[in-house]
N, CA, C and O atoms as CSV, one atom per row, in Angstrom:
chain,resi,resn,atom,element,x,y,z
A,1,MET,N,N,-4.982,0.240,-2.397
A,1,MET,CA,C,-3.904,0.159,-1.447
A,1,MET,C,C,-4.360,0.836,-0.163
A,1,MET,O,O,-4.732,2.010,-0.164
A,2,ASP,N,N,-4.328,0.102,0.908
A,2,ASP,CA,C,-4.817,0.621,2.174
A,2,ASP,C,C,-3.760,1.368,2.973
A,2,ASP,O,O,-4.067,2.359,3.637
A,3,ARG,N,N,-2.518,0.900,2.914
A,3,ARG,CA,C,-1.484,1.500,3.746
A,3,ARG,C,C,-0.196,1.661,2.951
A,3,ARG,O,O,0.128,0.849,2.085
A,4,ILE,N,N,0.509,2.704,3.260
A,4,ILE,CA,C,1.825,2.939,2.671
A,4,ILE,C,C,2.855,2.702,3.755
A,4,ILE,O,O,2.769,3.270,4.843
A,5,ASP,N,N,3.827,1.863,3.453
A,5,ASP,CA,C,4.897,1.570,4.401
A,5,ASP,C,C,5.943,2.678,4.318
A,5,ASP,O,O,6.572,2.831,3.272
A,6,PRO,N,N,6.151,3.449,5.372
A,6,PRO,CA,C,7.125,4.545,5.317
A,6,PRO,C,C,8.569,4.060,5.325
A,6,PRO,O,O,9.488,4.857,5.140
A,7,ASN,N,N,8.781,2.769,5.538
A,7,ASN,CA,C,10.138,2.236,5.645
A,7,ASN,C,C,10.633,1.534,4.386
A,7,ASN,O,O,11.646,0.836,4.431
A,8,ILE,N,N,9.941,1.703,3.268
A,8,ILE,CA,C,10.416,1.050,2.048
A,8,ILE,C,C,11.685,1.736,1.548
A,8,ILE,O,O,11.989,2.864,1.934
A,9,ALA,N,N,12.410,1.044,0.693
A,9,ALA,CA,C,13.736,1.496,0.248
A,9,ALA,C,C,13.666,2.726,-0.655
A,9,ALA,O,O,12.734,2.889,-1.442
A,10,VAL,N,N,14.665,3.575,-0.521
A,10,VAL,CA,C,14.806,4.747,-1.384
A,10,VAL,C,C,15.379,4.298,-2.717
A,10,VAL,O,O,16.331,3.519,-2.758
A,11,ALA,N,N,14.799,4.788,-3.814
A,11,ALA,CA,C,15.278,4.483,-5.159
A,11,ALA,C,C,15.971,5.703,-5.742
A,11,ALA,O,O,15.648,6.835,-5.382
A,12,ASN,N,N,16.903,5.483,-6.624
A,12,ASN,CA,C,17.585,6.568,-7.329
A,12,ASN,C,C,17.310,6.413,-8.813
A,12,ASN,O,O,17.812,5.484,-9.447
A,13,TYR,N,N,16.521,7.310,-9.366
A,13,TYR,CA,C,16.165,7.280,-10.778
A,13,TYR,C,C,16.882,8.420,-11.482
A,13,TYR,O,O,16.742,9.578,-11.089
A,14,GLU,N,N,17.646,8.106,-12.516
A,14,GLU,CA,C,18.467,9.118,-13.188
A,14,GLU,C,C,17.662,10.231,-13.834
A,14,GLU,O,O,18.196,11.319,-14.047
A,15,GLU,N,N,16.413,10.000,-14.148
A,15,GLU,CA,C,15.600,11.041,-14.782
A,15,GLU,C,C,15.141,12.115,-13.787
A,15,GLU,O,O,14.646,13.165,-14.198
A,16,LEU,N,N,15.300,11.864,-12.506
A,16,LEU,CA,C,14.922,12.840,-11.488
A,16,LEU,C,C,16.157,13.637,-11.099
A,16,LEU,O,O,17.003,13.156,-10.345
A,17,LYS,N,N,16.257,14.848,-11.610
A,17,LYS,CA,C,17.449,15.684,-11.432
A,17,LYS,C,C,17.429,16.489,-10.141
A,17,LYS,O,O,18.488,16.761,-9.576
A,18,ASP,N,N,16.270,16.873,-9.669
A,18,ASP,CA,C,16.166,17.706,-8.482
A,18,ASP,C,C,16.247,16.842,-7.226
A,18,ASP,O,O,15.503,15.871,-7.087
A,19,THR,N,N,17.142,17.192,-6.322
A,19,THR,CA,C,17.338,16.393,-5.111
A,19,THR,C,C,16.203,16.553,-4.100
A,19,THR,O,O,16.169,15.829,-3.105
A,20,SER,N,N,15.285,17.473,-4.330
A,20,SER,CA,C,14.144,17.610,-3.420
A,20,SER,C,C,13.048,16.591,-3.739
A,20,SER,O,O,12.051,16.508,-3.021
A,21,ILE,N,N,13.226,15.820,-4.806
A,21,ILE,CA,C,12.295,14.751,-5.150
A,21,ILE,C,C,12.860,13.454,-4.581
A,21,ILE,O,O,14.015,13.112,-4.833
A,22,GLN,N,N,12.048,12.735,-3.815
A,22,GLN,CA,C,12.471,11.450,-3.276
A,22,GLN,C,C,11.503,10.374,-3.738
A,22,GLN,O,O,10.290,10.581,-3.771
A,23,VAL,N,N,12.056,9.223,-4.092
A,23,VAL,CA,C,11.227,8.083,-4.469
A,23,VAL,C,C,11.568,6.921,-3.551
A,23,VAL,O,O,12.735,6.580,-3.359
A,24,LYS,N,N,10.532,6.322,-2.991
A,24,LYS,CA,C,10.679,5.089,-2.224
A,24,LYS,C,C,9.866,4.033,-2.950
A,24,LYS,O,O,8.780,4.317,-3.456
A,25,THR,N,N,10.389,2.817,-3.003
A,25,THR,CA,C,9.711,1.788,-3.778
A,25,THR,C,C,9.903,0.403,-3.178
A,25,THR,O,O,10.866,0.137,-2.459
A,26,ASN,N,N,8.962,-0.460,-3.496
A,26,ASN,CA,C,9.072,-1.883,-3.183
A,26,ASN,C,C,8.486,-2.641,-4.375
A,26,ASN,O,O,8.318,-2.059,-5.446
A,27,ASN,N,N,8.175,-3.918,-4.208
A,27,ASN,CA,C,7.653,-4.711,-5.332
A,27,ASN,C,C,6.215,-4.369,-5.703
A,27,ASN,O,O,5.743,-4.761,-6.770
A,28,ASP,N,N,5.511,-3.641,-4.831
A,28,ASP,CA,C,4.098,-3.355,-5.060
A,28,ASP,C,C,3.808,-1.938,-5.524
A,28,ASP,O,O,2.844,-1.717,-6.258
A,29,TYR,N,N,4.620,-0.974,-5.111
A,29,TYR,CA,C,4.325,0.419,-5.443
A,29,TYR,C,C,5.552,1.294,-5.265
A,29,TYR,O,O,6.557,0.881,-4.686
A,30,ALA,N,N,5.446,2.516,-5.780
A,30,ALA,CA,C,6.476,3.541,-5.587
A,30,ALA,C,C,5.788,4.792,-5.063
A,30,ALA,O,O,4.649,5.087,-5.425
A,31,VAL,N,N,6.491,5.524,-4.207
A,31,VAL,CA,C,5.973,6.768,-3.649
A,31,VAL,C,C,6.936,7.880,-4.034
A,31,VAL,O,O,8.094,7.886,-3.617
A,32,TYR,N,N,6.446,8.823,-4.834
A,32,TYR,CA,C,7.216,10.010,-5.205
A,32,TYR,C,C,6.847,11.110,-4.224
A,32,TYR,O,O,5.667,11.408,-4.044
A,33,SER,N,N,7.835,11.712,-3.594
A,33,SER,CA,C,7.586,12.767,-2.608
A,33,SER,C,C,8.285,14.052,-3.016
A,33,SER,O,O,9.414,14.037,-3.507
A,34,LEU,N,N,7.594,15.161,-2.804
A,34,LEU,CA,C,8.145,16.486,-3.056
A,34,LEU,C,C,8.127,17.267,-1.759
A,34,LEU,O,O,7.162,17.196,-0.998
A,35,LYS,N,N,9.184,18.007,-1.506
A,35,LYS,CA,C,9.164,18.885,-0.341
A,35,LYS,C,C,8.099,19.940,-0.569
A,35,LYS,O,O,7.979,20.473,-1.673
A,36,GLU,N,N,7.334,20.246,0.452
A,36,GLU,CA,C,6.182,21.133,0.299
A,36,GLU,C,C,6.526,22.518,-0.217
A,36,GLU,O,O,5.722,23.119,-0.930
A,37,ALA,N,N,7.690,23.039,0.118
A,37,ALA,CA,C,8.050,24.401,-0.273
A,37,ALA,C,C,8.334,24.539,-1.764
A,37,ALA,O,O,8.443,25.660,-2.259
A,38,ILE,N,N,8.454,23.444,-2.485
A,38,ILE,CA,C,8.800,23.576,-3.899
A,38,ILE,C,C,7.586,23.733,-4.801
A,38,ILE,O,O,7.745,24.010,-5.990
A,39,LEU,N,N,6.401,23.569,-4.283
A,39,LEU,CA,C,5.224,23.686,-5.130
A,39,LEU,C,C,4.564,25.058,-5.054
A,39,LEU,O,O,4.238,25.657,-6.079
A,40,PHE,N,N,4.375,25.539,-3.861
A,40,PHE,CA,C,3.680,26.807,-3.665
A,40,PHE,C,C,4.511,27.727,-2.789
A,40,PHE,O,O,5.127,27.288,-1.817
A,41,GLU,N,N,4.523,28.978,-3.133
A,41,GLU,CA,C,5.137,29.961,-2.255
A,41,GLU,C,C,4.112,30.319,-1.181
A,41,GLU,O,O,2.909,30.234,-1.430
A,42,PRO,N,N,4.566,30.718,0.014
A,42,PRO,CA,C,3.626,31.079,1.075
A,42,PRO,C,C,2.629,32.146,0.605
A,42,PRO,O,O,3.017,33.154,0.015
A,43,GLY,N,N,1.361,31.913,0.873
A,43,GLY,CA,C,0.317,32.863,0.532
A,43,GLY,C,C,-0.117,32.855,-0.924
A,43,GLY,O,O,-0.945,33.675,-1.321
A,44,LYS,N,N,0.421,31.948,-1.727
A,44,LYS,CA,C,0.070,31.889,-3.153
A,44,LYS,C,C,-0.773,30.648,-3.423
A,44,LYS,O,O,-0.666,29.641,-2.722
A,45,ASP,N,N,-1.616,30.738,-4.458
A,45,ASP,CA,C,-2.477,29.607,-4.791
A,45,ASP,C,C,-2.177,29.030,-6.168
A,45,ASP,O,O,-3.029,28.375,-6.770
A,46,PHE,N,N,-0.976,29.271,-6.663
A,46,PHE,CA,C,-0.586,28.702,-7.946
A,46,PHE,C,C,0.779,28.033,-7.805
A,46,PHE,O,O,1.589,28.417,-6.961
A,47,ILE,N,N,1.016,27.037,-8.637
A,47,ILE,CA,C,2.273,26.290,-8.585
A,47,ILE,C,C,3.390,27.149,-9.146
A,47,ILE,O,O,3.262,27.720,-10.229
A,48,CYS,N,N,4.489,27.239,-8.406
A,48,CYS,CA,C,5.626,28.037,-8.863
A,48,CYS,C,C,6.364,27.298,-9.988
A,48,CYS,O,O,6.129,26.111,-10.214
A,49,GLU,N,N,7.236,27.993,-10.676
A,49,GLU,CA,C,7.938,27.435,-11.837
A,49,GLU,C,C,8.725,26.174,-11.483
A,49,GLU,O,O,8.635,25.170,-12.191
A,50,ILE,N,N,9.484,26.216,-10.410
A,50,ILE,CA,C,10.273,25.041,-10.021
A,50,ILE,C,C,9.360,23.881,-9.642
A,50,ILE,O,O,9.682,22.723,-9.908
A,51,GLY,N,N,8.222,24.187,-9.021
A,51,GLY,CA,C,7.248,23.150,-8.688
A,51,GLY,C,C,6.698,22.481,-9.929
A,51,GLY,O,O,6.557,21.258,-9.965
A,52,ALA,N,N,6.386,23.265,-10.948
A,52,ALA,CA,C,5.890,22.711,-12.208
A,52,ALA,C,C,6.953,21.835,-12.869
A,52,ALA,O,O,6.632,20.784,-13.424
A,53,GLU,N,N,8.210,22.259,-12.812
A,53,GLU,CA,C,9.299,21.461,-13.379
A,53,GLU,C,C,9.433,20.132,-12.646
A,53,GLU,O,O,9.624,19.092,-13.275
A,54,ASN,N,N,9.333,20.162,-11.323
A,54,ASN,CA,C,9.455,18.934,-10.542
A,54,ASN,C,C,8.272,17.992,-10.765
A,54,ASN,O,O,8.451,16.775,-10.817
A,55,LEU,N,N,7.081,18.539,-10.894
A,55,LEU,CA,C,5.928,17.693,-11.216
A,55,LEU,C,C,6.100,17.051,-12.587
A,55,LEU,O,O,5.712,15.900,-12.788
A,56,SER,N,N,6.675,17.785,-13.520
A,56,SER,CA,C,6.945,17.234,-14.848
A,56,SER,C,C,7.957,16.087,-14.777
A,56,SER,O,O,7.802,15.071,-15.454
A,57,GLN,N,N,8.999,16.259,-13.947
A,57,GLN,CA,C,9.973,15.177,-13.765
A,57,GLN,C,C,9.303,13.938,-13.174
A,57,GLN,O,O,9.571,12.818,-13.607
A,58,ASN,N,N,8.432,14.142,-12.184
A,58,ASN,CA,C,7.710,13.016,-11.585
A,58,ASN,C,C,6.858,12.298,-12.620
A,58,ASN,O,O,6.856,11.069,-12.693
A,59,SER,N,N,6.142,13.068,-13.411
A,59,SER,CA,C,5.272,12.504,-14.432
A,59,SER,C,C,6.063,11.697,-15.454
A,59,SER,O,O,5.673,10.588,-15.817
A,60,THR,N,N,7.171,12.258,-15.912
A,60,THR,CA,C,8.016,11.571,-16.893
A,60,THR,C,C,8.557,10.269,-16.312
A,60,THR,O,O,8.559,9.239,-16.985
A,61,SER,N,N,9.014,10.314,-15.070
A,61,SER,CA,C,9.557,9.134,-14.415
A,61,SER,C,C,8.491,8.055,-14.227
A,61,SER,O,O,8.732,6.885,-14.523
A,62,ALA,N,N,7.321,8.445,-13.739
A,62,ALA,CA,C,6.244,7.477,-13.524
A,62,ALA,C,C,5.812,6.839,-14.840
A,62,ALA,O,O,5.544,5.639,-14.883
A,63,GLN,N,N,5.740,7.622,-15.908
A,63,GLN,CA,C,5.374,7.086,-17.220
A,63,GLN,C,C,6.426,6.092,-17.699
A,63,GLN,O,O,6.090,5.038,-18.239
A,64,LYS,N,N,7.687,6.424,-17.502
A,64,LYS,CA,C,8.794,5.561,-17.935
A,64,LYS,C,C,8.809,4.238,-17.167
A,64,LYS,O,O,9.001,3.177,-17.761
A,65,ARG,N,N,8.610,4.301,-15.870
A,65,ARG,CA,C,8.807,3.127,-15.030
A,65,ARG,C,C,7.532,2.357,-14.693
A,65,ARG,O,O,7.597,1.172,-14.369
A,66,PHE,N,N,6.388,3.008,-14.764
A,66,PHE,CA,C,5.152,2.376,-14.307
A,66,PHE,C,C,3.995,2.574,-15.281
A,66,PHE,O,O,2.839,2.668,-14.866
A,67,SER,N,N,4.303,2.637,-16.572
A,67,SER,CA,C,3.274,2.843,-17.593
A,67,SER,C,C,2.164,1.798,-17.448
A,67,SER,O,O,2.430,0.600,-17.345
A,68,GLY,N,N,0.946,2.265,-17.442
A,68,GLY,CA,C,-0.198,1.376,-17.309
A,68,GLY,C,C,-0.623,1.134,-15.875
A,68,GLY,O,O,-1.646,0.493,-15.635
A,69,GLY,N,N,0.147,1.637,-14.914
A,69,GLY,CA,C,-0.192,1.463,-13.504
A,69,GLY,C,C,-1.163,2.537,-13.037
A,69,GLY,O,O,-1.455,3.487,-13.764
A,70,SER,N,N,-1.647,2.378,-11.842
A,70,SER,CA,C,-2.540,3.359,-11.232
A,70,SER,C,C,-1.723,4.421,-10.508
A,70,SER,O,O,-0.634,4.145,-10.006
A,71,ILE,N,N,-2.258,5.637,-10.460
A,71,ILE,CA,C,-1.624,6.724,-9.722
A,71,ILE,C,C,-2.604,7.247,-8.687
A,71,ILE,O,O,-3.758,7.544,-8.996
A,72,ILE,N,N,-2.128,7.356,-7.453
A,72,ILE,CA,C,-2.907,7.936,-6.374
A,72,ILE,C,C,-2.124,9.143,-5.888
A,72,ILE,O,O,-0.926,9.040,-5.623
A,73,ILE,N,N,-2.784,10.282,-5.767
A,73,ILE,CA,C,-2.117,11.511,-5.342
A,73,ILE,C,C,-2.582,11.866,-3.938
A,73,ILE,O,O,-3.777,11.975,-3.667
A,74,TYR,N,N,-1.609,12.042,-3.056
A,74,TYR,CA,C,-1.879,12.483,-1.695
A,74,TYR,C,C,-1.325,13.888,-1.567
A,74,TYR,O,O,-0.241,14.168,-2.079
A,75,GLY,N,N,-2.026,14.761,-0.910
A,75,GLY,CA,C,-1.543,16.111,-0.723
A,75,GLY,C,C,-2.002,16.668,0.599
A,75,GLY,O,O,-2.993,16.224,1.179
A,76,TYR,N,N,-1.269,17.638,1.056
A,76,TYR,CA,C,-1.578,18.273,2.333
A,76,TYR,C,C,-1.437,19.771,2.182
A,76,TYR,O,O,-0.662,20.253,1.356
A,77,THR,N,N,-2.175,20.492,2.969
A,77,THR,CA,C,-2.028,21.948,3.009
A,77,THR,C,C,-1.176,22.291,4.226
A,77,THR,O,O,-0.919,21.443,5.080
A,78,ASP,N,N,-0.748,23.527,4.288
A,78,ASP,CA,C,0.029,23.956,5.457
A,78,ASP,C,C,-0.855,24.780,6.389
A,78,ASP,O,O,-2.034,25.006,6.117
A,79,SER,N,N,-0.269,25.213,7.471
A,79,SER,CA,C,-1.041,25.947,8.467
A,79,SER,C,C,-0.693,27.438,8.492
A,79,SER,O,O,-1.023,28.124,9.459
A,80,THR,N,N,-0.039,27.949,7.458
A,80,THR,CA,C,0.293,29.369,7.436
A,80,THR,C,C,-0.856,30.150,6.831
A,80,THR,O,O,-1.713,29.591,6.148
A,81,GLY,N,N,-0.865,31.448,7.089
A,81,GLY,CA,C,-1.910,32.295,6.527
A,81,GLY,C,C,-3.039,32.537,7.518
A,81,GLY,O,O,-2.991,32.090,8.664
A,82,THR,N,N,-4.048,33.250,7.054
A,82,THR,CA,C,-5.176,33.575,7.917
A,82,THR,C,C,-6.410,32.814,7.461
A,82,THR,O,O,-6.515,32.406,6.305
A,83,ARG,N,N,-7.340,32.629,8.387
A,83,ARG,CA,C,-8.604,31.976,8.050
A,83,ARG,C,C,-9.496,32.958,7.322
A,83,ARG,O,O,-9.490,34.151,7.624
A,84,LYS,N,N,-10.243,32.476,6.390
A,84,LYS,CA,C,-11.200,33.320,5.659
A,84,LYS,C,C,-12.599,33.034,6.097
A,84,LYS,O,O,-13.541,33.647,5.593
């Protein structure tokens, strides 16, 4: 997949309980998005408890709805902290 369309429709999946998880989907793919603050606390290098729970919800949902499909993970870092 070369490009992701940012304008695809938002989906509502009942297995995703946390409102900070958003899913957009079309006939070709689905994009699960997490707000950046839910995975890592500032200055920490490990996933926080709520972040782990949300990743688990994403995994369960993707397995339920797209079993056998490919998964591509995109991630970004933030600009807080000091350079080493």
